[in-house]
C-alpha positions, 0 to 999 in steps of 0.5 A: 473515500468519496461515494463510489459513483460520484466521479466529480468528487471521487477520492476527495478526502481531507489533506494529510496536514488536516488528517494529522493535525489532531489525534484521531482513531487510527486506521490500523492498530496492531497489538502484541502480534506473534507469528510462528512457522513451526519453531521459527518466530517470524514476528514477536510482540509487534505493536504500533498504529497507523494514523489517517493520512500517515505514511508509515515505513517499516524497515529492517534487514533482510529476514526481519519479518517485514513482508510477513507483517504485511501478510498479517495485515492483509490476511495472508498469514494468521498470527497465533497471538495478538489483535488487529484493529482496522478503522475501529473494528477489532478483527478476528480471522482476516483473509485477503478478500475480507481485507480488500472489501474492508479497504486494504489494498496492496502491491507486492515485491514481484509484479503480479500484473496481467502482462497481456492486458493493456494498462487501462484494463489492468487498472480497471481490474482494481475496480472489480470489488466495486462493480455491482452488475453481474458477469451475465449483465456485463457479457450481454452489455445490458444498460446498467452494466454499460453505465457502470463500466463507463463510471469505473472507466472514468476513475481508471482514466483519472488514475492514468492521468495522475500517474502520467501514463496516458501515452501507454494506456492501450499498450499491453503491460508486458511491453512496458519498461519495469518502472512503468509497470510499477506505476501500473501496479500502484494504479491498480491498487489506487483504483480500489479506493483503499482506506489503507495502501500497503506498498511492499518495496515499491522502489525495488529494482528502480534507477534513481530517476524512477525512484524520484518519480515513484516517491512523488506519486506516493506523496501526491497519492496521499495529498490528492486522494487522502490515502493512508500508506504503509510501505516497506523500503530498503532505500533509507533516503526514500524512507527518511524523505517520505515517512511520518513515522518509522517502525524498525524490525530485527529478527522479528522483534520491534526495536524502534517506532519513532520519527525518521530523525529519532530512528536514524539516531537510535543506537540499537537501530544503527547497530542492527541495520543503519550502520551496516547499510551505511557501510554497504553504501 
């Protein structure tokens, strides 16, 4: 990402085409990840990487371990075995606060927005880690705090424009339709200027038009901000259209890691997931 207070060039990064043109150091690498809850093996020997500017999809049937895997990446769960490397740095004990400081942002299946706060204030909440003035300075409206707030507000306003929610910027989030709330959730995550954005079922509960809008915003976030993205999604049309590569999980095991076309043709994936998904319509 660009320098934090350089509003003229905020979020400017090489395009995804440039980022994926040649092999680079992965943003994220997972090696032999194992996660157990008592006798339940939630994840078994998971390993893959995520390249800069890539959209990586994780798919699989319910209970396959997809959300558990995201929880490992951002430090909610601690694996019993394996190694996680982020931006070339091998990490030991990962915690959510450390993940956020390193540049990992996340949205969740169930919205965790501040329903009584406005759209703008919710997106401003994503800037908290970048704020250097203390609470006292902010409360007393000291000049450095005021200048800093103006700078962060410019970033938040740019995201509001990007997500086409200007008309609702002062509306409490709890009054918005579900699809718009999902946009605000995405906006708050983007406000963190993440090196890696984790999206946990960003299309869940949406109608076709809302899915089309969210798909467009995800692609444009990658293009405009250079955001590297890992997403969990059940809609196979969305996965095949958006993703560069797909990881497939089944009962905690990794059964495929390939391009969308190769995954769609993989007999084991068809047996475990795509076949049943097709039958269900």
